[in-house]
C-alpha positions in Angstrom: 34.1 -50.4 17.6 37.5 -49.6 15.9 38.4 -51.2 12.7 41.3 -50.7 10.4 40.2 -51.2 6.8 43.7 -50.7 5.4 47.0 -49.1 6.5 46.0 -45.7 5.0 42.6 -45.4 6.9 41.4 -45.8 10.4 37.6 -46.0 11.2 36.0 -45.5 14.6 32.3 -46.0 15.2 30.4 -44.8 18.2 26.7 -45.1 19.1 24.5 -43.4 21.7 20.8 -43.8 22.6 18.7 -41.2 24.3 15.5 -39.1 24.3 14.9 -35.5 23.4 12.2 -32.9 23.5 9.0 -32.5 25.4 7.7 -35.9 24.1 10.9 -37.7 25.2 11.3 -39.0 21.7 13.7 -41.9 21.4 16.7 -41.2 19.2 19.9 -43.1 18.2 23.0 -41.2 17.2 25.8 -43.0 15.3 29.1 -41.2 14.9 31.6 -42.5 12.5 35.1 -41.2 12.1 37.2 -42.0 9.0 40.8 -40.9 9.4 43.1 -40.9 6.3 46.0 -38.9 4.9 43.8 -36.0 3.8 42.1 -35.5 7.1 39.2 -36.7 9.2 35.6 -37.2 8.1 33.0 -37.3 10.8 29.6 -38.8 9.8 26.6 -38.3 12.2 23.5 -40.5 11.6 20.6 -39.4 13.7 17.6 -41.8 13.8 14.2 -40.9 15.1 12.9 -44.1 16.7 9.6 -42.6 17.9 6.2 -42.8 16.1 6.2 -39.0 15.8 8.2 -36.5 13.6 11.2 -35.1 15.3 11.9 -31.4 14.9 15.0 -30.2 16.8 18.2 -28.3 16.4 21.2 -30.7 16.0 24.5 -29.2 17.0 28.1 -30.3 17.0 30.9 -28.5 18.9 34.6 -28.6 18.0 37.3 -27.1 20.1 40.8 -26.2 18.9 43.8 -25.1 20.9 45.2 -22.1 19.1 48.0 -20.7 21.4 49.0 -21.0 25.1 48.9 -17.3 25.6 45.8 -16.7 23.6 47.5 -14.0 21.5 47.4 -15.7 18.1 45.3 -13.7 15.6 43.0 -15.9 13.5 41.6 -15.3 10.1 38.4 -17.0 8.9 36.9 -17.3 5.5 33.3 -18.6 5.4 31.4 -19.6 2.2 27.7 -19.4 2.6 24.4 -19.3 0.8 23.3 -20.5 -2.6 25.4 -17.8 -4.2 28.5 -19.1 -2.4 29.2 -15.7 -0.8 32.6 -15.3 0.8 32.8 -13.6 4.2 36.2 -12.8 5.7 37.0 -12.2 9.4 40.4 -11.0 10.6 41.8 -10.9 14.1 39.4 -12.2 16.8 36.5 -14.5 16.1 34.7 -13.8 19.4 31.0 -14.1 19.0 31.0 -14.3 15.2 28.3 -16.3 13.5 27.1 -17.1 10.0 24.1 -18.8 8.5 23.8 -21.3 5.6 27.5 -22.2 5.6 29.0 -24.9 3.4 32.8 -24.3 4.0 35.0 -22.7 6.7 38.7 -22.0 6.5 40.5 -20.8 9.6 44.1 -19.7 9.5 46.8 -18.6 11.9 50.5 -17.9 11.2 51.3 -21.6 10.7 48.3 -23.7 9.5 45.0 -23.5 7.8 42.2 -25.6 9.2 39.3 -26.4 6.8 36.0 -28.0 7.4 33.2 -28.6 4.9 29.7 -29.9 5.6 27.7 -32.1 3.3 24.7 -29.8 4.0 24.8 -26.1 4.8 24.7 -25.3 8.5 24.7 -22.3 10.9 28.2 -21.7 12.4 29.2 -19.7 15.5 32.7 -19.0 16.8 33.9 -18.3 20.2 37.6 -17.4 20.5 38.9 -17.1 24.1 42.3 -17.5 25.7 43.9 -19.6 23.0 40.9 -21.9 22.4 38.6 -21.6 19.4 35.1 -23.1 19.9 33.1 -23.8 16.7 29.5 -24.7 16.9 27.9 -26.2 13.8 24.1 -26.4 13.9 21.3 -27.8 11.7 17.5 -27.6 12.1 16.4 -31.2 11.6 12.9 -32.5 10.7 13.1 -36.3 10.9 9.9 -38.3 10.1 8.9 -41.2 12.4 11.3 -44.1 12.4 13.6 -42.5 9.8 17.2 -41.2 9.9 19.3 -38.3 8.6 23.0 -38.0 7.9 25.2 -35.0 8.5 28.9 -35.2 7.5 31.8 -32.8 8.2 35.2 -33.2 6.5 38.1 -31.7 8.4 41.6 -31.1 7.0 44.7 -29.2 8.2 47.1 -27.6 5.8 50.5 -26.4 6.8 51.4 -23.0 5.4 54.9 -24.2 4.8 53.7 -27.1 2.8 54.3 -26.9 -0.9 51.3 -29.1 -1.7 48.6 -26.8 -0.2 45.1 -27.4 -1.4 43.2 -24.5 -3.0 39.6 -24.1 -2.1 
């Protein structure tokens, strides 16, 4: 389902049904994309349609092409925890992970890529041969016949841009 609310936004809605876990619990996943001038917002709505509570790990993977040769150094800034602790990684992000993350900012020589979650998540990075894989995970506990929502806001900021956002 694709609809265009106005010329400044594009919305795409996807839906999938399936079952998970040892009990083969029925779930529905709705994935809504909202694209506008400031970036992309992806909303995940996970509904437990079974008569039992659902306790699982819900993960989302994003892959980014960094450089054809795989030689581009990346820098990452991660904000995590209740105290909003800042962690900085320089160079390679191979096998880096952080818990309780609210915001990630990844930079190379040309752009900064930012993503922010509506609820803190665990993040792991894998940086290989010019491709950065980011895995965002939440432990979910969904009561019977209820749903939860997880939202990730993505934005790309050019380093040459004069209107860079400050986080």
